[in-house]
N, C-alpha and C positions, 0 to 999 in steps of 0.2 A: 472305853477301856482298850489299851493296846495289848495285843497278844505277845508282841516282842518289843523290847525297848528300841528307840530310834538311835541308830549308830552315828555319832558325831565325834569320833575319836580316831580319824584316819591318819593323823600325824604319829600316833603310836605305832600303827601298823596298817597294812592294806591286805585284802584277800588276793591270793594268786589268781591272775586272770586265766581264762580258759585257754587262750592261745599259748600262754606260758606253760601251763600244765601239760598241754598237748606236746609242746616242744621237748619236754623232759621225759616223756613216757618211755621211749626206747632205751633210755640210759639207766633205768633202774634194774632191769633183769635181762635185757637182750645184749646191749653193748655196755658191759659192766666192768671191763678190764681197767687196771690201774694205769693212768697216763704216764707214770714214771717207769713202768716196766717195758723197756724198749728192746728187750731181748727176744720178743716174740711178736708175731703179726698182730694179735689182738691188742697188745699194749701199744704198739706203734700206731694202730688205728685210733685208739683212745687219745693218744698224744696229739695226733693230727686234729682230732675234733676239738681238743682243748685249745690248740693254737688258732684254729679257724674261729672259735668263739672270741679269742683275744683280739684277733684281727677285725672281727665284726664290730666289737666295742670301739676299737680305734677309729674305724671308718664312721660309725654312727655319731661319735663324739668329735669327729674331725681333729683327732689328736695328732700333734707333731712333737717329735723329740721327747716323748713321755714313755716310761715303762708302766705297764699295767700289771699290778701285783694283786692276786686274789687273796682274800683273807676270809675270816669267818663272819665279818660284819664291820660296821662303822667303829665300834668300840676298839676292836683289835687294830683297825687301820689307824685310828688316832694314836693308840699306844705305840705302834710301830714307827709312825712318823715322828712323834715327839721324843720318845725315849731313844729310839734308834738314831735319830739325827744328833741329839744332844750328846749322847755317849760317844758317837763317832767324832764329834767336834772336840770333846775332851781328849780322846785318844790321839787326835792329830795335833792339838795345840798344847795340851797339858793345862788348859785354863777352864775354869768354871765360868762360863759367860752369863749373859743377861738375856732373859726371854720376856716378851710382852704378850699379854692376852687381855680379854675382857672378863669382868666379873660375871657376866651373863652367859658365858660359854656352857656347853653341855658338860656334865660331870665326867664324861669320857675324855674330855680335854683337861679339865681342872684337876682331876685326880692324878693323872700321869705327871702333870706339872708339879703337883704337891710332892710326888715321889722324887722328882728331879731336885726340888728344894732340899729334901733330906740328903741327897747325894752331894750337895754343895753349890748347885746352880742358883742364880738369883732370878726371881720371877716377879714381875709387876702386873697386877690385875687392875686395869683401868675401869673406873666407873663410867657407864654410859650416860648420855644425856637423858632427860626425863622421857623422851620419846623412844628410848632404847637404842638409839644410834650412837656410834662412837664419834667424838669430836676429833676431827683431823688435827686441829691445833694441839689438843691434849695429847694425842698420839705422838706427834712430833716432839713435844716437850719431854716425853718419857723415854725417848730413844737415847741410849748412852753409847759411848765409844765401844763398849764390849757387848752391845746388843747383837746377837747373831741369829736369832729366830723370833718370829711373830706367829701367833696362832689366833685367828679371828674367823669365826664361822660366817658363811655367806648369808644364811637366813636362820634366825633363832627358832629352835624347836618348840618353844612355849608361846612367845608373843609374835612370831612370824616376821619380825622386821628384817629388812634386807640391808646389809651393811654396804658402805661405799668401797667395795673390794678393789675395784680398778684403781681408785686413787691411793688406797693403802699400798697396793702393789707397786705403784710408781715410786712412792716414798721408799719402800723397802729396796727396790732395785737401785735407786740412787745412792743408798747407803751400804749396798752389798749384803743385805739381810735376807735370809731364807724365809719364805712366807708359806705357812701351812694354813689351809682352810677346810672346814668341815662342810661339805656340800650335801649332806645326807638328806636334807629336807627340800632340796631345790630341783633336782633333775626331773624334768617333765612338767614342772609347774611354772618356771620362769625361763626366759631366754638366757642362755649362758654366753652367747656370742663369743667374744675372745677371752672370756674369763678363764677358760681352761688352760690357755697359754700364759695368762698373766700370773698364775699362782704356781709355785714350785712343787708343792705337795698337796694333793686333794683327796679327801675321803668321800666315798659314796657307799650307799646301802641299797640292797635289793628289795627288802620287804617294805620299803617306803614307796616303791613305784610299781606295786602289783606283781612283784617277783617273789621268789621263795625266800624263806628265812634261812639264816646260817651261811650267807655268802655276802661279801662286800668287796670293795676295791680300795686300793691306795694307788693313786697316780703320782709318779715322781718324775722330775726332770732326769734325763739320762745321766747327767754328770753327778747327781746326788748319791752320796754313800751313806748307808745306814748300818748300824749294828743290829743284827737279827735278834729277835726275842725268842724265837723257836728254832732250834738247831737239830739237825739229824740227817735228812736225805738231801738237803741242798736244793729243794724245789724253789720256784719263783725267784730266779736269779740268786739263789743262796740266801734270800732275805726272809723266807717263810717256809720252813721245812714242813713236810707232812703231805700225805696223799690228798689230792684235791678231789672234792665231790663233783664229779663230772656232770651229773644231772643238774645240780644247782648252778654250775658255771654256764651251762647251755641255757637254763631258764633265765638267769640274770642277763645274759646277752640278748635274749629275746625281749625281756622286759625293757631294756634300754632302747632297743630298736623301736618298740611301740611307743614308749614315753616321748622320745624325741620326735617321732613322726606326728603324734597327736597333740603335741604341747600347746599349740595356739588354740585349737578348738576346746581342749580340756580346760585350759585356763579361763576361757570365756564362760564356760558352763559353771565352773566352780565359783567364779567371781559373782555371777548372777545370783547363785544360791546364797553365798556369803553376805552379799549386800542386802538381799531381801531379809535375811535373818537379822542382821544388824538394824535395819530400818524398822522391822516389826517390834523388836525388843525395845528400841528407843521410843517408839510411838506409844507403847503400852506400859512402860515402866520409867519411873524417875530414879535418880540415884545410881546410875550406871556409869562407870568410868572405863574408857577404852584404854587398854594397856598396850603401849607401843604405837609407833607411827602408822596411820592408816594409808598414807600416800606410798610409803616404801614398805610394802608388806606382801607376803605370799597370798595368792588369791583364795586359798582354802582355809585360811586361819582367822579366828576371832578369839580374842582374849579379853574378858571383862571382869571388873571388880564390882560386886553388888554390895552397896552400902546398906548399913542399918539392919543387918540380920546376922544370925549365927551361922558361920560358915560350915561347921560340922553338921548341923541339922539340915542345912541347905543341900549338901552333897548326899546326905543319907536319904532324904526324900526323893532326890533325883535318880538314885541308883537303879531303881527298878523301871524307870521310864525313859531315861536318856543315858546312853553310854558316852561319857565325856571324861574330862580330866580336870583335876585341880592343879595340875602342873605337868612336869615331864613324866613320862612312863617309868623313868628310873629314879624318881625322887623319894620313893618309899613312904609316901603319905605326908612328908614334911612340907611346911609352907615353902613356896617357891623361892629359891635364892635369886632367881631372875627378877621377880616382882619386888623383893626386898631391895635389890640393887637399884630399881627404878624409883625408890622412895616410898613404896607402899608400906604401911604399918604391918605388924605381925597379924593383926585382926583382919585387915583388908586383904592380905595375901591369902588368908584362910577362906575368905568369902569370894575368891576369884574362880573363874571357870574358863577352861580352854575348850572351844568348840571347833572342830576341824571337819571340813566337808570332804566327801568322797565322790568318786565318779558315779556311784549308784544312788547318791542322794538326789531326791527330786523335790519339787516345790511343795508337794503335799507333806513330805517329811519336815520341811522348813516351817510350814504353817502349824503343824502339830507341836513342833519344838517350841515355837513362840508361845503357843497356848499353854503348854506344860510349864515352861519357865516362868511365865507371867503369873499363873495361878500359884505356883510354889512360892514365888517371891512375895506375893500379896498375903498368902496364908501365914508366912513367917513374920511378916511385919505387923 
């Protein structure tokens, strides 16, 4: 019997690392002034710390010609990028243009785009291939003369597939199209290389990389103009008003530094655990379908459909033994729209499971997870 369930849901969130917690400690009660209050020494000091954190992020990510905008998280960053850019486009041109995305995007992308459709913009949601990847030919066929923005995430939050962002970026640049991508699941797990300069607007999240919750980033090219969603004090280049949470900013900057520095070693460790988990499950169970490309995939993600059992009972039995997910953390328990877009049936989507490895996961955890999952599958069948 396990005293506590095995945690395999690190794509939903990660614990704050000790180094990150330590970096934030002085800014809760000692250095607590408002960074926007520059009429006194304490506020000026807080403002300087804010800008030093911004500079550290720029340095650790090797950013060039990008604005670093702090937000409350990836959802707000996506909303600001998509709604802000589209509304500014209409303000400048008087036209409701055309936007392209993937059906498997996070709801934090799809829902803002649905809002833009209500406002008059036209949106095309492309179906991915069976492996979850976008077809470049299909992408090109859907580009129209009035296409002005594309939003395709680098790595999917449910099935972990890594899209050919560099090639999509080249196509967008050749057509003068602004490209947004949600990088929330990627930082610290895969090499970003020059992707940060290839994409015009990039979303990042702190709590996915062992940083604090409640803080995110939107990186935009310096020449990009957005209509703000939150107005008031004019903070963050006038694009996101409101007092910034200085402890969270400092913690996020520290989390980025650690994630970038340890990326290679962490990816190798996560990949070893993930592959052992997959091998053990395939060896002990029949009727398992892998969702998404295994070749182009995050090292800590595994998404499987378990055939010939009741999905609701499956997840109910696992609940006290393994902390995992039937889809996105934001899917409200509904069958995954990502898996349905891949061609899985409603029943197959219900009997699917996302297992995501964390830095504290060890091989004993993996062995126990294989044992629990195998016994649960056999008992239901």
